[in-house]
MDTraj code that builds the backbone (N, CA, C; nanometers):
import mdtraj as md
import numpy as np

residues = "UNK UNK UNK UNK UNK UNK UNK UNK UNK UNK UNK UNK UNK UNK UNK UNK UNK UNK UNK UNK UNK UNK UNK UNK UNK UNK UNK UNK UNK UNK UNK UNK UNK UNK UNK UNK UNK UNK UNK UNK UNK UNK UNK UNK UNK UNK UNK UNK UNK UNK UNK UNK UNK UNK UNK UNK UNK UNK UNK UNK UNK UNK UNK UNK UNK UNK UNK UNK UNK UNK UNK UNK UNK UNK UNK UNK UNK UNK UNK UNK UNK UNK UNK UNK UNK UNK UNK UNK UNK UNK UNK UNK UNK UNK UNK UNK UNK UNK UNK UNK UNK UNK UNK UNK UNK UNK UNK UNK UNK UNK UNK UNK UNK UNK UNK UNK UNK UNK UNK UNK UNK UNK UNK UNK UNK UNK UNK UNK UNK UNK UNK UNK UNK UNK UNK UNK UNK UNK UNK UNK UNK UNK UNK UNK UNK UNK UNK UNK UNK UNK UNK UNK UNK UNK UNK UNK UNK UNK UNK UNK UNK UNK UNK UNK UNK UNK UNK UNK UNK UNK UNK UNK UNK UNK UNK UNK UNK UNK UNK UNK UNK UNK UNK".split()
xyz = np.array([
    [0.1189, 1.7110, 2.3814],
    [-0.0070, 1.6576, 2.3017],
    [0.0167, 1.5632, 2.2234],
    [-0.0765, 1.4655, 2.2463],
    [-0.0355, 1.3229, 2.2216],
    [-0.1371, 1.3159, 2.0599],
    [-0.0829, 1.3021, 1.9259],
    [-0.1088, 1.2715, 1.8202],
    [-0.1374, 1.1418, 1.8004],
    [-0.2484, 1.1176, 1.7258],
    [-0.2167, 0.9714, 1.6506],
    [-0.2442, 0.9841, 1.4895],
    [-0.1697, 0.8661, 1.4565],
    [-0.1807, 0.8485, 1.3226],
    [-0.2060, 0.7011, 1.2768],
    [-0.2893, 0.6995, 1.1937],
    [-0.2708, 0.5743, 1.1195],
    [-0.3359, 0.5503, 0.9998],
    [-0.2699, 0.4329, 0.9205],
    [-0.2946, 0.4008, 0.7657],
    [-0.3802, 0.3279, 0.7187],
    [-0.4386, 0.2720, 0.6698],
    [-0.5391, 0.1718, 0.6094],
    [-0.4956, 0.1344, 0.5239],
    [-0.5507, 0.0417, 0.4464],
    [-0.5684, 0.0082, 0.2685],
    [-0.6567, -0.0298, 0.2376],
    [-0.6777, -0.0577, 0.1582],
    [-0.8442, -0.1162, 0.0984],
    [-0.8335, -0.2629, 0.1070],
    [-0.7672, -0.3171, 0.1083],
    [-0.7655, -0.4642, 0.1866],
    [-0.8176, -0.4610, 0.3087],
    [-0.7559, -0.3904, 0.3823],
    [-0.8080, -0.3957, 0.5373],
    [-0.9071, -0.3002, 0.6035],
    [-1.0267, -0.2517, 0.5366],
    [-1.0675, -0.1493, 0.5967],
    [-1.1121, -0.1335, 0.7650],
    [-1.1432, -0.2846, 0.8004],
    [-1.1646, -0.3287, 0.9441],
    [-1.0777, -0.2542, 0.9850],
    [-0.9246, -0.2538, 0.9673],
    [-0.8015, -0.2110, 1.0102],
    [-0.8150, -0.0905, 1.1168],
    [-0.8912, 0.0199, 1.0064],
    [-0.8809, 0.1546, 1.0428],
    [-0.9597, 0.2000, 1.1725],
    [-1.0863, 0.1038, 1.2007],
    [-1.1495, 0.1210, 1.3298],
    [-1.0650, 0.0591, 1.4320],
    [-1.0000, -0.0421, 1.3934],
    [-0.9369, -0.0783, 1.5062],
    [-0.7671, -0.0019, 1.5680],
    [-0.7487, 0.0568, 1.4667],
    [-0.6277, 0.1451, 1.4779],
    [-0.6843, 0.2765, 1.5776],
    [-0.8052, 0.3493, 1.5316],
    [-0.8669, 0.4535, 1.5971],
    [-0.9118, 0.4230, 1.7289],
    [-0.9376, 0.3229, 1.7363],
    [-0.9547, 0.2906, 1.8727],
    [-0.8447, 0.2537, 2.0398],
    [-0.7773, 0.1942, 1.9237],
    [-0.6054, 0.2111, 2.0107],
    [-0.5373, 0.3457, 2.0577],
    [-0.5518, 0.4043, 1.9582],
    [-0.4981, 0.5621, 1.9124],
    [-0.6017, 0.6161, 2.0861],
    [-0.7601, 0.6439, 2.0545],
    [-0.8492, 0.6984, 2.1706],
    [-0.7902, 0.6117, 2.2998],
    [-0.7642, 0.5040, 2.3102],
    [-0.7236, 0.4480, 2.4219],
    [-0.6399, 0.5266, 2.5022],
    [-0.5750, 0.5211, 2.3896],
    [-0.4237, 0.5990, 2.4266],
    [-0.4149, 0.7473, 2.4720],
    [-0.5154, 0.8180, 2.4257],
    [-0.5245, 0.9351, 2.4870],
    [-0.5002, 1.0664, 2.3945],
    [-0.5516, 0.9934, 2.2556],
    [-0.4785, 1.0766, 2.1137],
    [-0.5435, 1.2178, 2.1255],
    [-0.5463, 1.3207, 2.1516],
    [-0.6160, 1.4643, 2.1084],
    [-0.6629, 1.4585, 1.9587],
    [-0.5765, 1.4417, 1.8973],
    [-0.6449, 1.4245, 1.7333],
    [-0.6003, 1.2960, 1.6820],
    [-0.6364, 1.2544, 1.5426],
    [-0.6113, 1.1736, 1.5463],
    [-0.5866, 1.1939, 1.3570],
    [-0.4849, 1.1345, 1.3080],
    [-0.4948, 1.2017, 1.1613],
    [-0.4709, 0.9944, 1.0948],
    [-0.5479, 1.0280, 0.9720],
    [-0.6153, 0.8591, 0.8842],
    [-0.5685, 0.9023, 0.7372],
    [-0.4779, 0.8225, 0.6886],
    [-0.4969, 0.8201, 0.5472],
    [-0.5235, 0.7134, 0.4839],
    [-0.5842, 0.6896, 0.3895],
    [-0.6228, 0.5758, 0.3342],
    [-0.5298, 0.5124, 0.2042],
    [-0.5570, 0.4168, 0.0717],
    [-0.4811, 0.4172, -0.0375],
    [-0.5543, 0.5316, -0.1494],
    [-0.6195, 0.6369, -0.1066],
    [-0.6193, 0.7805, -0.2138],
    [-0.5507, 0.8547, -0.1460],
    [-0.4992, 0.8475, -0.0337],
    [-0.4786, 1.0179, 0.0112],
    [-0.2771, 1.0241, -0.0030],
    [-0.2364, 0.9165, 0.0011],
    [-0.0652, 0.9242, -0.0213],
    [-0.0026, 1.0168, 0.0540],
    [-0.0451, 0.9688, 0.1865],
    [0.0111, 1.0212, 0.2873],
    [0.0109, 1.1893, 0.3460],
    [-0.0487, 1.2572, 0.2754],
    [-0.1071, 1.3459, 0.3000],
    [-0.1378, 1.3743, 0.4160],
    [-0.2232, 1.3210, 0.5280],
    [-0.2568, 1.3227, 0.6348],
    [-0.1396, 1.2802, 0.7446],
    [-0.0213, 1.2448, 0.6945],
    [0.0880, 1.1821, 0.7450],
    [0.1651, 1.3421, 0.7930],
    [0.1566, 1.3810, 0.7280],
    [0.2325, 1.5393, 0.6158],
    [0.1857, 1.6703, 0.7466],
    [0.0690, 1.6640, 0.7274],
    [-0.0340, 1.7215, 0.7973],
    [-0.0124, 1.7228, 0.9488],
    [-0.0018, 1.5883, 1.0276],
    [0.0330, 1.5883, 1.1363],
    [0.1929, 1.6057, 1.2034],
    [0.2880, 1.5773, 1.1211],
    [0.3836, 1.6136, 1.1319],
    [0.4320, 1.7598, 1.1051],
    [0.3410, 1.8430, 1.0564],
    [0.3300, 2.0095, 1.0917],
    [0.2582, 2.0267, 1.1696],
    [0.1269, 1.9595, 1.2326],
    [0.1135, 2.0082, 1.3690],
    [0.1536, 1.9657, 1.4626],
    [0.2704, 1.8778, 1.4877],
    [0.3419, 1.8014, 1.6472],
    [0.4561, 1.9629, 1.6424],
    [0.4158, 1.9718, 1.7920],
    [0.5065, 2.0902, 1.8332],
    [0.6432, 2.0151, 1.9460],
    [0.7490, 2.0452, 1.9886],
    [0.8358, 2.0258, 2.0606],
    [0.7496, 1.9618, 2.1898],
    [0.8027, 1.8427, 2.2886],
    [0.7357, 1.8074, 2.3647],
    [0.5833, 1.7265, 2.2988],
    [0.5489, 1.7475, 2.2052],
    [0.4403, 1.6545, 2.1734],
    [0.4949, 1.4476, 2.1427],
    [0.4165, 1.4096, 2.1281],
    [0.4308, 1.2516, 2.0739],
    [0.3520, 1.2226, 1.9978],
    [0.3713, 1.1885, 1.8830],
    [0.3192, 1.0806, 1.7702],
    [0.2881, 0.9502, 1.7870],
    [0.1723, 0.8988, 1.8351],
    [0.1414, 0.7819, 1.8500],
    [0.1249, 0.6949, 1.7402],
    [0.1145, 0.5637, 1.7137],
    [0.1395, 0.4744, 1.5978],
    [0.1097, 0.3333, 1.6358],
    [0.0022, 0.2601, 1.5422],
    [-0.0165, 0.1138, 1.6302],
    [0.0807, 0.0536, 1.6088],
    [0.1892, 0.0302, 1.4423],
    [0.2630, -0.0491, 1.4089],
    [0.3570, 0.0841, 1.3098],
    [0.4578, -0.0179, 1.3130],
    [0.5700, 0.0715, 1.2612],
    [0.5590, 0.1003, 1.1094],
    [0.4845, -0.0461, 1.0370],
    [0.4886, -0.0571, 0.9099],
    [0.3342, 0.0483, 0.8452],
    [0.2873, 0.0918, 0.9349],
    [0.1840, 0.2234, 0.9418],
    [0.2193, 0.3486, 0.9338],
    [0.3547, 0.3820, 0.9539],
    [0.4175, 0.5217, 0.9497],
    [0.5182, 0.5321, 0.8165],
    [0.5545, 0.4380, 0.7561],
    [0.6076, 0.4520, 0.6439],
    [0.6652, 0.3299, 0.5487],
    [0.6553, 0.3198, 0.4199],
    [0.6919, 0.2133, 0.3342],
    [0.8194, 0.1546, 0.3654],
    [0.8930, 0.1960, 0.4240],
    [1.0243, 0.1152, 0.3844],
    [1.0914, 0.2052, 0.5534],
    [1.2059, 0.1111, 0.5187],
    [1.3063, 0.1469, 0.6937],
    [1.4031, 0.2830, 0.6490],
    [1.4242, 0.3007, 0.5038],
    [1.4685, 0.4316, 0.4855],
    [1.3680, 0.5504, 0.5335],
    [1.2002, 0.5790, 0.5016],
    [1.1628, 0.6275, 0.5055],
    [1.1016, 0.6421, 0.6588],
    [1.0878, 0.5223, 0.7278],
    [1.0818, 0.5297, 0.8978],
    [1.2008, 0.6173, 0.9796],
    [1.3082, 0.5537, 0.9343],
    [1.4277, 0.6602, 0.9953],
    [1.3990, 0.7950, 0.9311],
    [1.3894, 0.8602, 0.8327],
    [1.3423, 0.9986, 0.8121],
    [1.2842, 1.0591, 0.8640],
    [1.1741, 0.9993, 0.9002],
    [1.0723, 1.0464, 1.0052],
    [1.1128, 1.0798, 1.1178],
    [1.1653, 0.9446, 1.1698],
    [1.2048, 0.9815, 1.3386],
    [1.3289, 1.0370, 1.3171],
    [1.3830, 1.0458, 1.2374],
    [1.5208, 1.2053, 1.2593],
    [1.4510, 1.3278, 1.2555],
    [1.3451, 1.3066, 1.1714],
    [1.2891, 1.4570, 1.1663],
    [1.2204, 1.4758, 1.2916],
    [1.1506, 1.4229, 1.3339],
    [1.0852, 1.4106, 1.4694],
    [1.1768, 1.4527, 1.6086],
    [1.2743, 1.3709, 1.5718],
    [1.3697, 1.3993, 1.6906],
    [1.4464, 1.5248, 1.6840],
    [1.4824, 1.5951, 1.5377],
    [1.5423, 1.7227, 1.5348],
    [1.4045, 1.8329, 1.5721],
    [1.2867, 1.7711, 1.5861],
    [1.1868, 1.8743, 1.6058],
    [1.1560, 1.8478, 1.7699],
    [1.1995, 1.7547, 1.8247],
    [1.2098, 1.7416, 2.0190],
    [1.0736, 1.6761, 2.0008],
    [1.0291, 1.6227, 1.9152],
    [0.8839, 1.5252, 1.9395],
    [0.9623, 1.3710, 1.9715],
    [0.8288, 1.3189, 2.0052],
    [0.8684, 1.1638, 2.0255],
    [0.7976, 1.1074, 1.9723],
    [0.8280, 0.9720, 1.9458],
    [0.7028, 0.8548, 1.8513],
    [0.6805, 0.7480, 1.9536],
    [0.6007, 0.7089, 1.9773],
    [0.5290, 0.5850, 1.9905],
    [0.4373, 0.4827, 1.9628],
    [0.4994, 0.3768, 1.8727],
    [0.4679, 0.2663, 1.8226],
    [0.4508, 0.1836, 1.8772],
    [0.2992, 0.1312, 1.9366],
    [0.2648, 0.0346, 2.0413],
    [0.2950, -0.1259, 2.0285],
    [0.2457, -0.1596, 1.8472],
    [0.2659, -0.3180, 1.8434],
    [0.4124, -0.3306, 1.8482],
    [0.5141, -0.2728, 1.8285],
    [0.6433, -0.2781, 1.8161],
    [0.7382, -0.2467, 1.9629],
    [0.6322, -0.1921, 2.0532],
    [0.7031, -0.1578, 2.1505],
    [0.8147, -0.0707, 2.1388],
    [0.8221, 0.0581, 2.0505],
    [0.9145, 0.1523, 2.0187],
    [0.8491, 0.2736, 2.0833],
    [0.9134, 0.3189, 2.1710],
    [0.8800, 0.4577, 2.2203],
    [1.0121, 0.5545, 2.2873],
    [1.0300, 0.6843, 2.1949],
    [1.1779, 0.7326, 2.1812],
    [1.1786, 0.8033, 2.3305],
    [1.0759, 0.8204, 2.4049],
    [1.0815, 0.8259, 2.5202],
    [1.1809, 0.7746, 2.6528],
    [1.1904, 0.7138, 2.5973],
    [1.3036, 0.6082, 2.7049],
    [1.4400, 0.5816, 2.6283],
    [1.5178, 0.5239, 2.6806],
    [1.6575, 0.5069, 2.6503],
    [1.6841, 0.3675, 2.5449],
    [1.5642, 0.2883, 2.6099],
    [1.5884, 0.1813, 2.5000],
    [1.5499, 0.2003, 2.3685],
    [1.4484, 0.2982, 2.3910],
    [1.3746, 0.3212, 2.2521],
    [1.4672, 0.3884, 2.1661],
    [1.5038, 0.4926, 2.2181],
    [1.6100, 0.6022, 2.1186],
    [1.7256, 0.4842, 2.0972],
    [1.7797, 0.3935, 2.1403],
    [1.8928, 0.2843, 2.0773],
    [1.8115, 0.2279, 2.0024],
    [1.7087, 0.2033, 2.0188],
    [1.6402, 0.1263, 1.8903],
    [1.6338, 0.2040, 1.7740],
    [1.6036, 0.3229, 1.7681],
    [1.6209, 0.4492, 1.6582],
    [1.7240, 0.4272, 1.6375],
    [1.8362, 0.4265, 1.7220],
    [1.9860, 0.4521, 1.6227],
    [2.0420, 0.3318, 1.5734],
    [1.9920, 0.1896, 1.6351],
    [2.0490, 0.0883, 1.5153],
    [1.9783, 0.0518, 1.3915],
    [1.8481, 0.1075, 1.4627],
    [1.7651, 0.1220, 1.3042],
    [1.8477, 0.2046, 1.1757],
    [1.8757, 0.3356, 1.2629],
    [1.9592, 0.4297, 1.1932],
    [2.1185, 0.3714, 1.0723],
    [2.1753, 0.2703, 1.1866],
    [2.2796, 0.2271, 1.0942],
    [2.2596, 0.0763, 1.0319],
    [2.1490, 0.0510, 1.0850],
    [2.1322, -0.1065, 0.9836],
    [2.0743, -0.0133, 0.8310],
    [2.0418, 0.1129, 0.8232],
    [2.0185, 0.1659, 0.7077],
    [2.1000, 0.2011, 0.6366],
    [2.1821, 0.2510, 0.7237],
    [2.3195, 0.3236, 0.6556],
    [2.4189, 0.1779, 0.5995],
    [2.3986, 0.1019, 0.6851],
    [2.4711, -0.0175, 0.6161],
    [2.4183, -0.1191, 0.4985],
    [2.2565, -0.0780, 0.5374],
    [2.1883, -0.1691, 0.3968],
    [2.2048, -0.0457, 0.2596],
    [2.2130, 0.0481, 0.2521],
    [2.2904, 0.1607, 0.1851],
    [2.3948, 0.1428, 0.1406],
    [2.5402, 0.1042, 0.2118],
    [2.6836, 0.0960, 0.1711],
    [2.6773, -0.1262, 0.1036],
    [2.5842, -0.1714, 0.1618],
    [2.6175, -0.2861, 0.0809],
    [2.5265, -0.3245, -0.0403],
    [2.4280, -0.2175, -0.0467],
    [2.3243, -0.2194, -0.2049],
    [2.4971, -0.1620, -0.2657],
    [2.5158, -0.0626, -0.2609],
    [2.6251, -0.0168, -0.3256],
    [2.6979, -0.0877, -0.3692],
    [2.7981, -0.1508, -0.3065],
    [2.9194, -0.2470, -0.3130],
    [2.8438, -0.3477, -0.4154],
    [2.7155, -0.3930, -0.3909],
    [2.6728, -0.5045, -0.4608],
    [2.6440, -0.4395, -0.6401],
    [2.6072, -0.3212, -0.6169],
    [2.5711, -0.2801, -0.7774],
    [2.7278, -0.2250, -0.8545],
    [2.7835, -0.2013, -0.7409],
    [2.9511, -0.2004, -0.8070],
    [3.0247, -0.3271, -0.8769],
    [3.0076, -0.4157, -0.7735],
    [3.0243, -0.5872, -0.7942],
    [2.9963, -0.6125, -0.9677],
    [2.8428, -0.5872, -0.9413],
    [2.7731, -0.6472, -1.0751],
    [2.8584, -0.5619, -1.1558],
    [2.8673, -0.4572, -1.1681],
    [2.8736, -0.3673, -1.3138],
    [3.0483, -0.3989, -1.3413],
    [3.1221, -0.4200, -1.2646],
    [3.2586, -0.4838, -1.2450],
    [3.2533, -0.5699, -1.3574],
    [3.1866, -0.6923, -1.3203],
    [3.1178, -0.8228, -1.3788],
    [3.1250, -0.8086, -1.5116],
    [2.9998, -0.7373, -1.5084],
    [2.9684, -0.7172, -1.6695],
    [3.0469, -0.6277, -1.7556],
    [3.1174, -0.5340, -1.7136],
    [3.2667, -0.4935, -1.7431],
    [3.3144, -0.5845, -1.8239],
    [3.3417, -0.6591, -1.7240],
    [3.4868, -0.8059, -1.7733],
    [3.4310, -0.8885, -1.8982],
    [3.3029, -0.8956, -1.8528],
    [3.2233, -0.9841, -2.0151],
    [3.2099, -0.8903, -2.1099],
    [3.2376, -0.8034, -2.1131],
    [3.2213, -0.7376, -2.2437],
    [3.1045, -0.6293, -2.2471],
    [3.0568, -0.6283, -2.1766],
    [2.8935, -0.5750, -2.1498],
    [2.9030, -0.4125, -2.0984],
    [2.8391, -0.3188, -2.1486],
    [2.8691, -0.1760, -2.0954],
    [2.7723, -0.1307, -2.0608],
    [2.6336, -0.2198, -2.0921],
    [2.4834, -0.1169, -2.0543],
    [2.4415, -0.0833, -2.1363],
    [2.3090, -0.0527, -2.1317],
    [2.2550, 0.0374, -2.2644],
    [2.2228, -0.0288, -2.3682],
    [2.1164, -0.0279, -2.4349],
    [2.1068, -0.0651, -2.5586],
    [2.1625, -0.1536, -2.6581],
    [2.1439, -0.2586, -2.6664],
    [2.2864, -0.3048, -2.7907],
    [2.2885, -0.2310, -2.8939],
    [2.3928, -0.2415, -2.9989],
    [2.3996, -0.1681, -3.1336],
    [2.2619, -0.1858, -3.2259],
    [2.2364, -0.1065, -3.3131],
    [2.1034, -0.1083, -3.3672],
    [2.1848, -0.1916, -3.5212],
    [2.2769, -0.2156, -3.4865],
    [2.3272, -0.2962, -3.6373],
    [2.4985, -0.3339, -3.6121],
    [2.5441, -0.4438, -3.6457],
    [2.6803, -0.4547, -3.6268],
    [2.7308, -0.4264, -3.7220],
    [2.8888, -0.4004, -3.6936],
    [2.9666, -0.3200, -3.7703],
    [2.9862, -0.3921, -3.9291],
    [2.9827, -0.5622, -3.9614],
    [2.9522, -0.6123, -4.0663],
    [2.8162, -0.5088, -4.1381],
    [2.7139, -0.5334, -4.0716],
    [2.6037, -0.4488, -4.1346],
    [2.6795, -0.3212, -4.1847],
    [2.6549, -0.2006, -4.1024],
    [2.7545, -0.1068, -4.1767],
    [2.8328, -0.0599, -4.2670],
    [2.9183, -0.1930, -4.2616],
    [2.9900, -0.1913, -4.3846],
    [2.9632, -0.2067, -4.4728],
    [2.8735, -0.3158, -4.4590],
    [2.7535, -0.3643, -4.6300],
    [2.6626, -0.3073, -4.6114],
    [2.5996, -0.1684, -4.5570],
    [2.5486, -0.0440, -4.6249],
    [2.6545, 0.1067, -4.7157],
    [2.7526, 0.0721, -4.5742],
    [2.8147, 0.1684, -4.6774],
    [2.8962, 0.1140, -4.8365],
    [2.9298, -0.0080, -4.8173],
    [2.9121, -0.0514, -4.9546],
    [2.8337, -0.0449, -5.0493],
    [2.6927, -0.0675, -4.9988],
    [2.5761, -0.0510, -5.0767],
    [2.5334, 0.1142, -5.1570],
    [2.5511, 0.1990, -5.0221],
    [2.5304, 0.3098, -5.0823],
    [2.6296, 0.3618, -5.1628],
    [2.7664, 0.3341, -5.1403],
    [2.8968, 0.3809, -5.2404],
    [2.8467, 0.3222, -5.3945],
    [2.8174, 0.2341, -5.4183],
    [2.7610, 0.1364, -5.5322],
    [2.6607, 0.2246, -5.5857],
    [2.5717, 0.3440, -5.5288],
    [2.5013, 0.3203, -5.5685],
    [2.3134, 0.3459, -5.5734],
    [2.3284, 0.2675, -5.4661],
    [2.1932, 0.2207, -5.4147],
    [2.1363, 0.2975, -5.3366],
    [2.0014, 0.3166, -5.3242],
    [1.9448, 0.4728, -5.2261],
    [1.9355, 0.3805, -5.1048],
    [1.9295, 0.4859, -5.0215],
    [1.9568, 0.4762, -4.8560],
    [1.8010, 0.3788, -4.7888],
    [1.6970, 0.4104, -4.8353],
    [1.5710, 0.3373, -4.8373],
    [1.5950, 0.2219, -4.8750],
    [1.6571, 0.1983, -4.9799],
    [1.6844, 0.0486, -5.0607],
    [1.8056, 0.0045, -4.9782],
    [1.9017, 0.0320, -4.9411],
    [2.0223, -0.0261, -4.8373],
    [1.9295, -0.0582, -4.6952],
    [1.8207, -0.0015, -4.6657],
    [1.7701, -0.0074, -4.5121],
    [1.6873, -0.1241, -4.4976],
    [1.5985, -0.1207, -4.6708],
    [1.5052, -0.2160, -4.6634],
    [1.5854, -0.3872, -4.6646],
    [1.6952, -0.4107, -4.7418],
    [1.8152, -0.5173, -4.7570],
    [1.8522, -0.5514, -4.6157],
    [1.8744, -0.4571, -4.5836],
    [1.9866, -0.4982, -4.4203],
    [1.8757, -0.4903, -4.3064],
    [1.7544, -0.4494, -4.3355],
    [1.6403, -0.5266, -4.2199],
    [1.6342, -0.3725, -4.1263],
    [1.6894, -0.2752, -4.1604],
    [1.6630, -0.1504, -4.0722],
    [1.5838, -0.0497, -4.0963],
    [1.5737, 0.1123, -4.0837],
    [1.5657, 0.2089, -4.1318],
    [1.6503, 0.2743, -4.1772],
    [1.5831, 0.4131, -4.2394],
    [1.6702, 0.4961, -4.2868],
    [1.7118, 0.5453, -4.1955],
    [1.6672, 0.5945, -4.0793],
    [1.7161, 0.6842, -3.9517],
    [1.8485, 0.6157, -3.9187],
    [1.8404, 0.5047, -3.8727],
    [1.9589, 0.4759, -3.8335],
    [2.0654, 0.4538, -3.9319],
    [2.0616, 0.4577, -4.0494],
    [2.1196, 0.4240, -4.1530],
    [2.2188, 0.5867, -4.1645],
    [2.1278, 0.6734, -4.1069],
    [2.1813, 0.8221, -4.1888],
    [2.2774, 0.8769, -4.0217],
    [2.2209, 0.8183, -3.8843],
    [2.2765, 0.8050, -3.7339],
    [2.4009, 0.7483, -3.7614],
    [2.4072, 0.5775, -3.8244],
    [2.5367, 0.5347, -3.8039],
    [2.6657, 0.5845, -3.9592],
    [2.6110, 0.5824, -4.0603],
    [2.7216, 0.6154, -4.1307],
    [2.7024, 0.7744, -4.1390],
    [2.6315, 0.8611, -4.1231],
    [2.5993, 0.9830, -4.1355],
    [2.5741, 1.0276, -4.2825],
    [2.5185, 1.1564, -4.2456],
    [2.4327, 1.2624, -4.3686],
    [2.5454, 1.2558, -4.4558],
    [2.6856, 1.2757, -4.4326],
    [2.7620, 1.3445, -4.5664],
    [2.8222, 1.2267, -4.6472],
    [2.8280, 1.0990, -4.5530],
    [2.8818, 0.9766, -4.6084],
    [2.7595, 0.9552, -4.7381],
    [2.6832, 0.9432, -4.7069],
    [2.5383, 0.9084, -4.8284],
    [2.5508, 0.9839, -4.9312],
    [2.5763, 1.1322, -4.9177],
    [2.5818, 1.2214, -5.0377],
    [2.6904, 1.2029, -5.1723],
])
top = md.Topology()
chain = top.add_chain()
for i, resn in enumerate(residues, 1):
    res = top.add_residue(resn, chain, resSeq=i)
    for name in ("N", "CA", "C"):
        top.add_atom(name, md.element.get_by_symbol(name[0]), res)
traj = md.Trajectory(xyz[None], top)
């Protein structure tokens, strides 16, 4: 059975009529449509209705998913269910050897992109570490401010007053100095 799927945005409402017409002309028995508010619910429904030997038709690849990863994952799911995919404007047809090859290349490119992203993150982290940055939020008080606070508290000044002098709050002082050191 031929099942069609379309997704339209609030910007291009007229696009849904055009997509529907194209899918009807291709002989789709059932057409599922997602709009800006459905968040892919109809695509999930369409995929659950597909059976082995069926074909899912879409007009453009960008209508199928919002990322390469999403497209490849969906294509792999369809493949495992023995369902073919035809993307009209992008000339992808997994019923042909060329279409299957193109999907395999897309999968490899996605894996390569993932590996490159991971490598870039690791390099950036190494550079930051070499510069002395460890990530996360900077300390609330410098070591000089903490030692000054300890001196003021040990001289009998209240934690509230020390917090005002240093420009911090009591909770920060208790956390950095410790409640026992204050007593």
